[in-house]
C-alpha positions as CSV (number, residue, x, y, z in Angstrom):
1,M,-2.1,-6.2,-27.0
2,I,-1.9,-6.1,-23.3
3,D,-5.0,-5.3,-21.4
4,I,-4.9,-4.3,-17.7
5,I,-7.8,-4.3,-15.2
6,T,-7.1,-2.5,-12.0
7,L,-9.1,-3.5,-8.9
8,T,-8.8,-1.8,-5.5
9,L,-9.6,-4.4,-2.9
10,G,-9.5,-5.2,0.8
11,P,-9.3,-3.3,4.0
12,V,-6.3,-1.1,3.1
13,Q,-7.3,-0.4,-0.5
14,T,-4.7,-2.5,-2.3
15,N,-4.4,-2.4,-6.1
16,T,-4.8,-5.8,-7.8
17,Y,-4.0,-6.1,-11.5
18,I,-5.3,-8.6,-14.0
19,V,-3.0,-8.5,-17.0
20,A,-3.9,-10.3,-20.2
21,D,-2.7,-10.8,-23.7
22,T,-5.9,-10.1,-25.7
23,E,-4.7,-12.3,-28.6
24,T,-3.9,-15.5,-26.7
25,K,-6.4,-14.8,-23.8
26,E,-3.7,-15.8,-21.3
27,A,-3.6,-13.7,-18.1
28,V,-1.9,-13.3,-14.8
29,V,-3.0,-11.7,-11.5
30,I,-0.5,-9.4,-9.7
31,D,-1.1,-9.2,-6.0
32,P,-4.6,-10.7,-5.4
33,A,-5.4,-8.5,-2.4
34,W,-8.9,-9.8,-1.5
35,D,-12.0,-11.2,-3.1
36,G,-10.3,-13.8,-5.2
37,D,-13.7,-15.1,-6.5
38,R,-14.5,-11.7,-7.9
39,I,-11.1,-11.6,-9.6
40,A,-11.7,-15.0,-11.2
41,L,-15.1,-14.0,-12.4
42,L,-13.9,-10.8,-14.1
43,A,-11.3,-12.8,-16.0
44,Q,-13.8,-15.5,-17.0
45,E,-16.3,-13.0,-18.2
46,R,-13.6,-11.8,-20.7
47,G,-12.7,-15.3,-21.7
48,W,-9.2,-15.0,-20.1
49,Q,-7.4,-17.9,-18.6
50,I,-5.4,-17.0,-15.5
51,K,-2.2,-18.9,-15.7
52,Q,-0.1,-17.5,-12.9
53,I,-0.2,-15.3,-9.7
54,W,2.7,-12.9,-9.3
55,F,3.3,-11.5,-5.8
56,T,5.4,-8.4,-5.5
57,H,5.8,-9.3,-1.8
58,A,4.0,-11.2,0.9
59,H,2.3,-8.6,3.1
60,F,-1.2,-9.9,3.9
61,D,-2.9,-7.2,1.8
62,H,-1.2,-8.5,-1.3
63,I,-1.8,-12.2,-0.9
64,A,-5.2,-12.5,0.9
65,G,-7.2,-13.2,-2.3
66,A,-4.9,-16.0,-3.6
67,A,-6.7,-18.9,-2.0
68,K,-10.2,-18.0,-3.2
69,L,-8.8,-17.1,-6.6
70,S,-7.2,-20.5,-7.1
71,A,-10.3,-22.3,-5.8
72,S,-12.5,-20.4,-8.2
73,L,-10.6,-21.3,-11.4
74,P,-10.9,-24.5,-13.5
75,E,-7.1,-24.9,-13.4
76,P,-5.2,-23.6,-10.3
77,P,-2.6,-21.0,-11.4
78,I,1.0,-21.2,-10.5
79,A,2.0,-18.7,-7.8
80,L,5.4,-17.0,-7.8
81,L,7.1,-15.2,-4.9
82,H,10.7,-14.3,-4.1
83,P,12.1,-16.7,-1.5
84,D,13.1,-14.0,0.9
85,D,9.4,-13.4,1.6
86,H,8.4,-17.0,1.8
87,E,8.5,-17.1,5.6
88,L,6.1,-14.1,5.8
89,W,3.9,-15.8,3.2
90,Q,3.7,-18.9,5.4
91,S,2.5,-16.8,8.3
92,G,-0.4,-15.4,6.3
93,G,1.5,-12.2,5.5
94,G,1.4,-11.0,9.0
95,G,-2.3,-10.5,8.9
96,A,-2.8,-11.7,12.4
97,L,-1.1,-8.6,13.7
98,F,-4.0,-6.6,12.2
99,G,-6.8,-9.0,13.2
100,F,-7.0,-10.9,9.9
101,K,-6.7,-14.6,9.5
102,V,-5.3,-15.1,6.0
103,D,-5.1,-18.3,3.9
104,P,-2.0,-17.6,1.8
105,G,-3.1,-19.9,-1.0
106,P,-1.1,-22.3,-3.2
107,E,2.6,-22.9,-2.3
108,P,4.6,-20.4,-4.5
109,A,7.5,-21.2,-6.7
110,S,10.5,-18.9,-6.5
111,L,11.1,-15.6,-8.4
112,S,14.6,-14.5,-9.1
113,H,16.2,-11.3,-10.2
114,G,16.4,-11.1,-14.0
115,Q,13.9,-13.9,-14.6
116,I,11.7,-13.4,-17.6
117,L,8.0,-14.2,-17.2
118,H,5.4,-14.2,-20.0
119,V,1.8,-13.2,-20.4
120,G,1.0,-14.7,-23.7
121,N,3.3,-13.1,-26.2
122,F,4.6,-10.4,-23.8
123,A,7.7,-10.6,-21.7
124,F,8.1,-9.2,-18.2
125,E,11.4,-8.9,-16.4
126,V,11.5,-9.6,-12.7
127,C,13.6,-7.1,-10.7
128,H,14.4,-7.9,-7.1
129,T,13.9,-4.6,-5.2
130,P,14.2,-5.0,-1.4
131,G,13.7,-2.2,1.0
132,H,10.0,-2.3,1.8
133,R,10.4,-6.1,2.2
134,P,13.5,-8.3,1.7
135,G,11.7,-10.3,-1.0
136,H,10.0,-7.4,-2.8
137,C,10.1,-7.6,-6.6
138,V,8.7,-5.4,-9.4
139,F,7.7,-6.5,-12.9
140,Y,8.7,-4.6,-16.0
141,C,7.4,-4.9,-19.6
142,A,9.5,-2.9,-22.1
143,D,6.8,-3.2,-24.8
144,A,3.2,-3.5,-23.6
145,G,2.0,-3.3,-27.2
146,T,-0.8,-0.8,-26.8
147,E,1.1,2.0,-28.5
148,P,4.7,2.2,-29.9
149,G,7.3,2.0,-27.2
150,R,4.9,1.9,-24.3
151,S,6.5,0.3,-21.2
152,V,4.8,-0.7,-17.9
153,L,6.2,-1.3,-14.4
154,F,4.2,-2.9,-11.7
155,S,5.9,-1.4,-8.7
156,G,4.1,-3.0,-5.7
157,D,4.9,-1.1,-2.5
158,L,8.3,0.1,-3.6
159,L,7.2,3.4,-5.3
160,F,3.9,5.2,-5.4
161,Y,2.6,8.4,-6.9
162,R,4.9,11.0,-5.2
163,G,5.5,8.5,-2.4
164,V,7.6,5.4,-1.5
165,G,7.0,2.3,0.5
166,R,7.2,2.1,4.3
167,T,10.4,1.0,5.9
168,D,9.2,0.9,9.5
169,L,7.7,-2.6,9.3
170,P,9.7,-5.8,9.9
171,G,12.2,-6.3,7.0
172,G,12.1,-2.7,5.9
173,D,15.3,-0.6,5.4
174,W,15.5,2.9,4.0
175,A,18.9,2.8,2.4
176,T,18.0,-0.4,0.6
177,L,14.7,1.0,-0.6
178,E,16.4,4.1,-1.9
179,R,19.0,2.0,-3.7
180,S,16.3,-0.2,-5.3
181,I,14.4,2.8,-6.6
182,R,17.5,4.5,-8.0
183,E,19.1,1.4,-9.5
184,Q,16.0,-0.5,-10.7
185,V,13.3,2.1,-11.4
186,Y,14.9,5.5,-12.2
187,V,17.1,3.9,-14.9
188,L,13.9,3.0,-16.9
189,P,12.6,5.3,-19.6
190,D,10.8,8.4,-18.3
191,E,7.6,7.5,-20.1
192,T,7.3,4.2,-18.3
193,Q,3.8,3.8,-16.8
194,V,4.1,2.9,-13.1
195,L,1.2,0.9,-11.6
196,S,1.7,0.6,-7.8
197,G,0.3,-1.3,-4.9
198,H,-1.7,1.6,-3.6
199,G,-3.0,4.8,-5.1
200,D,-2.9,6.4,-8.5
201,E,-0.7,5.5,-11.4
202,T,2.3,7.6,-12.3
203,S,5.4,7.5,-14.5
204,V,9.1,7.1,-14.0
205,G,9.7,10.7,-15.2
206,E,7.1,12.1,-12.9
207,E,8.6,10.5,-9.9
208,K,12.2,11.4,-10.8
209,E,11.2,15.1,-10.9
210,N,8.5,15.4,-8.3
211,N,8.9,12.6,-5.7
212,H,10.0,14.5,-2.6
213,F,11.3,11.3,-0.9
214,I,13.7,10.2,-3.6
215,K,14.5,12.5,-6.5
216,A,16.7,11.6,-9.4
């Protein structure tokens, strides 16, 4: 079974997710926003081994906990990021513009569209979804194992509960964001649980019907 811990961390209340296979005890962290030592401790208390860090994109509030997280673990995890956001990652996610000096952590390997990642026995598909950032990606598990047919999408800052990601920051583009949502998210089953980078969880069906920015 997949177990998911949600932590809301950092100065802009970013959602960080610890995702674990409860059978194998293997785990990943999606978007370590802040307080990397706290993230590591929560996993260790449950006997989980964090193998990888998955970044949906490289804005500072999604990467700022990576360095402390890696330093707090017995074995440093492998970080993964789409190459189109690597330059932003190198700069500390643009944190200096907001008064934050961010250590981006371990050099990330590259994510690619259609790549399959694993958390223990569970498979996640990487979907490249630019618009908020050129290198933005989401992570989709078609069978999360907690109940028959349950699917989960980690949407980063692409799609929120009745909202969408900003496109007024460097690298943002509205038409590209809309295309990513329509072609990569709204094609998923309506019951898919959507866990985003900020705010409450939602579902694909909820957003297709009630998201006033982009309706199906």
